[in-house]
Every structure is written in C-alpha cells, then in structure tokens.
C-alpha positions in Angstrom: 50.9 -49.2 -12.8 48.1 -46.7 -13.3 48.2 -44.5 -16.4 48.4 -40.7 -16.3 44.7 -40.6 -17.4 43.5 -42.8 -14.5 45.5 -40.8 -12.0 43.9 -37.6 -13.3 40.4 -39.1 -13.1 41.1 -40.3 -9.6 42.3 -36.9 -8.6 39.2 -35.2 -10.1 36.9 -37.6 -8.2 38.8 -37.0 -5.0 38.5 -33.2 -5.5 34.8 -33.5 -6.1 34.3 -35.6 -3.0 36.3 -33.2 -0.9 34.2 -30.3 -2.1 31.0 -32.1 -1.2 32.4 -33.0 2.2 33.5 -29.4 2.9 30.1 -28.0 1.8 28.0 -30.7 3.5 27.6 -28.9 6.9 26.4 -25.7 5.3 24.1 -27.6 3.0 22.6 -29.5 5.9 22.0 -26.3 7.9 20.4 -24.6 4.9 18.2 -27.6 4.2 17.0 -27.8 7.8 16.5 -24.1 8.0 14.4 -24.1 4.8 12.4 -27.3 5.4 12.2 -27.4 9.2 9.7 -24.5 9.7 7.7 -25.6 6.6 7.5 -29.1 8.0 6.3 -27.8 11.4 3.5 -25.7 9.6 2.4 -28.8 7.6 2.2 -30.9 10.8 0.3 -28.1 12.7 -2.2 -27.9 9.9 -3.4 -31.4 10.6 -3.7 -31.1 14.4 -6.4 -29.8 16.8 -6.3 -26.2 18.1 -5.6 -25.8 21.8 -8.0 -23.9 24.0 -5.5 -21.1 24.6 -3.4 -21.2 21.4 -0.8 -23.8 20.6 -2.1 -27.2 19.4 -3.4 -30.5 20.8 -1.5 -33.5 19.3 -4.6 -35.1 17.9 -5.1 -35.6 14.2 -7.7 -33.4 12.6 -8.5 -31.9 9.2 -10.7 -29.1 10.6 -7.9 -26.6 9.9 -8.0 -27.3 6.2 -11.8 -27.5 6.2 -12.0 -24.2 7.9 -10.1 -22.5 5.1 -13.3 -22.3 3.0 -16.0 -23.8 5.2 -17.3 -23.3 8.7 -19.8 -25.0 11.0 -23.1 -23.3 11.7 -23.4 -22.3 15.4 -27.0 -23.6 15.6 -27.1 -26.9 13.8 -23.4 -27.7 13.2 -23.9 -27.9 9.5 -21.1 -26.9 7.1 -21.5 -23.6 5.3 -19.1 -21.5 3.2 -16.8 -19.3 5.3 -17.9 -16.0 3.7 -15.4 -14.0 5.6 -12.4 -16.1 4.5 -13.6 -16.2 0.9 -14.1 -12.5 0.8 -10.5 -12.0 2.1 -9.2 -14.4 -0.5 -11.1 -12.5 -3.2 -9.9 -9.1 -1.8 -6.3 -10.2 -1.7 -6.4 -11.6 -5.3 -8.3 -8.6 -6.6 -6.0 -6.0 -4.9 -2.9 -7.9 -5.9 -4.0 -8.0 -9.5 -5.0 -4.3 -9.5 -1.6 -3.4 -7.9 0.2 -5.4 -10.7 -1.8 -3.6 -13.4 -1.2 -0.1 -11.9 2.5 -0.7 -11.3 2.7 -1.8 -15.0 0.9 1.3 -16.1 3.2 3.6 -14.2 6.3 1.4 -14.4 6.4 0.9 -18.2 6.7 4.6 -19.1 9.2 5.1 -16.4 11.4 2.2 -17.6 11.0 3.3 -21.2 12.1 6.8 -20.2 15.2 5.5 -18.4 16.1 3.1 -21.3 16.0 5.9 -23.8 18.3 8.3 -21.9 22.0 8.6 -22.7 24.1 5.9 -21.2 25.6 8.2 -18.5 22.2 9.3 -17.3 20.7 5.9 -16.9 22.6 5.0 -13.8 21.5 8.2 -12.1 17.8 7.4 -12.9 18.2 3.8 -11.7 19.8 5.1 -8.5 16.7 7.3 -7.9 14.4 4.4 -8.5 16.1 2.3 -5.9 16.2 5.0 -3.2 12.9 3.9 -1.6 14.5 0.5 -0.9 16.8 2.3 1.5 13.8 3.1 3.8 12.0 0.6 5.9 8.6 -0.6 4.5 6.7 0.6 7.6 8.1 4.1 7.2 7.1 4.2 3.6 3.6 3.0 4.4 3.3 5.7 7.1 4.4 8.3 4.5 1.5 7.2 2.2 -0.8 7.5 5.3 0.3 11.1 5.7 -0.6 11.8 2.1 -4.1 10.3 2.0 -5.5 10.6 5.6 -8.3 13.0 6.4 -5.8 15.7 7.5 -3.2 14.7 4.9 -1.7 16.5 2.0 -4.3 15.5 -0.6 -7.4 16.6 1.5 -5.7 19.7 2.8 -4.9 20.9 -0.8 -8.3 20.1 -2.1 -10.0 21.9 0.8 -7.8 25.0 0.4 -8.5 25.1 -3.4 -12.3 25.0 -2.6 -12.8 21.8 -4.5 -14.2 20.0 -1.5 -15.7 21.2 1.8 -15.1 18.1 3.8 -12.2 15.6 3.7 -12.6 12.6 1.4 -12.4 9.3 3.4 -9.5 7.4 1.7 -8.0 5.7 4.7 -9.2 2.2 5.6 -10.5 1.5 2.1 -9.4 -0.8 -0.8 -8.3 2.4 -2.6 -5.8 3.2 0.2 -4.5 -0.4 0.0 -4.1 -0.2 -3.7 -2.3 3.2 -3.6 0.0 2.0 -0.8 0.9 -1.2 -2.5 1.4 0.4 -5.9 3.8 2.9 -4.3 5.7 0.2 -2.3 6.1 -2.3 -5.2 6.6 0.0 -8.1 10.4 -0.4 -8.2 9.9 -4.1 -8.5 8.1 -3.6 -11.8 10.4 -0.8 -13.2 13.7 -2.8 -12.9 12.7 -5.9 -14.9 11.1 -3.7 -17.5 14.2 -1.6 -17.8 16.3 -4.7 -18.1 14.2 -5.8 -21.1 13.9 -2.4 -22.7 17.6 -1.7 -22.5 18.2 -4.8 -24.8 15.9 -3.6 -27.5 17.4 -2.6 -30.9 15.6 0.7 -31.3 16.2 0.5 -35.0 13.2 -1.9 -35.1 11.1 1.0 -33.6 12.3 3.3 -36.3 11.5 0.7 -38.9 8.0 0.5 -37.6 7.6 4.3 -38.0 9.1 4.0 -41.5 6.4 1.5 -42.4 3.8 4.2 -41.4 2.8 2.6 -38.1 1.5 5.0 -35.5 2.8 5.1 -31.9 0.2 2.8 -30.6 0.9 0.2 -33.3 4.6 0.4 -32.7 4.0 -0.1 -29.0 1.7 -3.0 -29.5 3.4 -4.8 -32.4 7.1 -4.1 -31.8 7.9 -2.9 -28.2 5.5 -5.0 -26.1 6.4 -8.4 -27.7 10.1 -7.6 -27.2 9.7 -6.7 -23.5 7.2 -9.5 -22.7 9.8 -11.4 -20.5 10.3 -8.2 -18.4 6.5 -7.7 -18.1 6.0 -11.3 -16.9 8.9 -11.1 -14.5 7.8 -7.7 -13.1 4.2 -8.9 -12.7 5.3 -11.9 -10.7 7.7 -9.8 -8.6 4.8 -7.5 -7.7 1.9 -10.0 -7.5 3.5 -12.5 -5.2 4.5 -10.1 -2.4 1.3 -8.1 -2.8 -0.7 -11.3 -2.3 0.9 -11.9 1.1 1.3 -8.3 2.1 0.9 -7.6 5.9 2.3 -4.2 6.9 0.5 -2.1 4.2 -2.9 -3.6 4.7 -2.5 -3.4 8.5 -1.7 0.3 8.5 -3.8 1.5 5.6 -6.7 -1.0 5.6 -7.4 -1.3 9.3 -9.4 -4.3 10.7 -12.2 -4.1 8.1 -10.0 -4.5 5.0 -7.8 -7.4 5.9 -5.8 -9.4 3.4 -4.4 -12.9 3.6 -1.3 -11.9 5.6 -3.5 -10.2 8.2 -5.9 -13.2 8.4 -3.0 -15.6 9.0 -1.6 -13.3 11.7 -5.0 -13.1 13.3 -5.3 -16.9 13.6 -1.9 -17.2 15.3 -2.7 -14.3 17.6 -6.2 -13.4 18.8 -7.9 -16.3 17.0 -5.7 -18.9 18.8 -6.3 -21.3 15.9 -2.9 -22.4 14.9 -4.0 -25.3 12.6 -6.2 -22.9 10.6 -3.3 -20.3 10.4 -1.0 -23.1 9.2 -3.5 -24.2 6.6 -4.0 -20.6 5.4 -0.2 -20.2 5.2 0.1 -23.3 3.0 -2.8 -22.2 0.9 -1.0 -18.9 0.2 2.2 -20.8 -0.6 0.3 -23.0 -3.0 -1.1 -19.9 -4.8 2.5 -18.4 -5.0 3.8 -21.7 -6.4 1.1 -21.7 -9.1 2.1 -18.1 -10.0 5.8 -19.1 -10.2 4.9 -22.1 -12.3 3.1 -19.8 -14.7 6.1 -17.6 -14.9 8.5 -20.5 -15.5 6.3 -21.9 -18.3 5.8 -18.5 -19.9 9.6 -17.8 -19.7 10.3 -21.2 -21.2 7.9 -20.6 -24.1 9.4 -17.2 -24.7 12.9 -18.6 -24.7 11.9 -21.3 -27.1 10.4 -18.7 -29.4 13.6 -16.8 -29.4 15.6 -20.0 -29.9 
C-alpha cells in the first residue's frame, strides 16, 4: 500500500503533466507563429531571386553576398556595395545620436518627475505617456508640420526677421534625428524614472555636505545609481530606432533611407527577396548583439549590487 508521501508525489506529477497538456496547444501555436516566419526568411535568404519578385528554389548565397558586396556591371568583379554600407552607417549613426539626445532630454525630465511630491508624479507620468495614445504615423506628420518649409519653425523665424528664406530641414538627417528623438523620448524617460525613483536622496545631500558641486554629485553619485535605467533606456531607444521605417519614410524621403526602408525596397520595387531576407537577418543580428550587451551589463550591475 502506497504511503501518503508517495500519493502526494504522484498527485503532484499528475498535476504538472495535466498543466503541460492543457498548455501544449497554445505553446505549439506560439512556437510556430514565432519561428515560422523567421524560418521562411532564413530559407529565402539562401535562394535565387525571381525575375518578377518571389524566389526561384535554387540554392544561392548571392543574397548574403549582396549585403556588403555587388558585382560590377562591366567586368562582373566584386566591389563593395557603397549604397548599402552608407545606409548601414546612417542607420547606426542616427540611432546612436537619437539615443544620446533622448538621454540628454530624458534624464532631466525623469529627474524632475522623480523629485516631485508623490501625488504629482502620476500626473507627470500620465503626461509622458500621452504620445503613445496617438498613432506613430500621425506623430511623425506632426513633426513634419513643425519643420517643413512652410512649417511653424520657418514661419516664426521669417516673421521675426531672423531669416529671409525657409531653412531646408525636411529630407535631411537632421529631420530624421528630430523625428526619432520625439518619437522615442518616452522610452528613455520611463526606465530612467524607474531608477531615479529608487534613489535614496540622502546620498545626494551627503555629497553636498562633503562639498561636492552639482556636477560632481551628478557624476559620482546619481549617474552610477541610475546606470541600469540608462542602459535599459538606451537599448529601448536604439533598437527600434535602428529598424525605424515610418519616420525615415516620411521625414527622410528617398535620399535618406535607413535599414527598414532598404529592406522594404528589396521586397517591393527591388524584387530581390533573398537580399531583403538577408538584410532583415543582418538587422536582427545587430539587435541581438545590442540585447546581449544589455544583458551582460545588467548582469555585471546586479553582481556589483550583490
């Protein structure tokens, strides 16, 4: 006769097995939905492009080769794909600059909110999240109305007599940086606020008591304590900015493309699905490297606190 302990163990095993069986259909659907499209993209990247889009089921590595190289139209030699490399560089540069500017604007904003009375903080956080209620495309068009030739900025400057002709800001890297900084600023503010809220501000007062100036307190006390928030906010901004599509499409035009626009071009007008797939996987690899950096940095930070 089984003991009470064995009966309890058997009941626990049966309960665990039943839970897995009940959740198995949902897990299978999630797995297929997550890996299915990715697997298709991986397969397409090793096929031959069709003459009118689609793919020819013939193995080829030209899609991956074309990410950074291209064949000369005269002698068929391989040369660097300057257009692709310039788009990679522009995407990385603008994403990095967007991260820096969101940090510069987001840190004072988060600090201001964190130092308000408790009742007021929720109101300020509510105001920060309001832009998320609006579609990204609408927010991008709002920025367009501000910086276009007949927009608010140029109109005000002309009426004040500061300039005589509109400043060309649209379809430039400046327009992209302004638009992405505005769009992704809340993604920087919220993690920074979460870290700043946990600070014991008696440490800041102690820094002033030890005759440190404001810059020294910021550099030696506040920044080290909010480093996890800075890293998290930077990743949350850098990754979507790197693959941005709508903002570069509206504010950058066709001459200031980023990676997202280049990928769309290959699946659309370029009719080169293997190259588009290879570019997509390259973008995903860059994102994974950024996430790995965040995980390692967060781990070191957690170990230091431990």
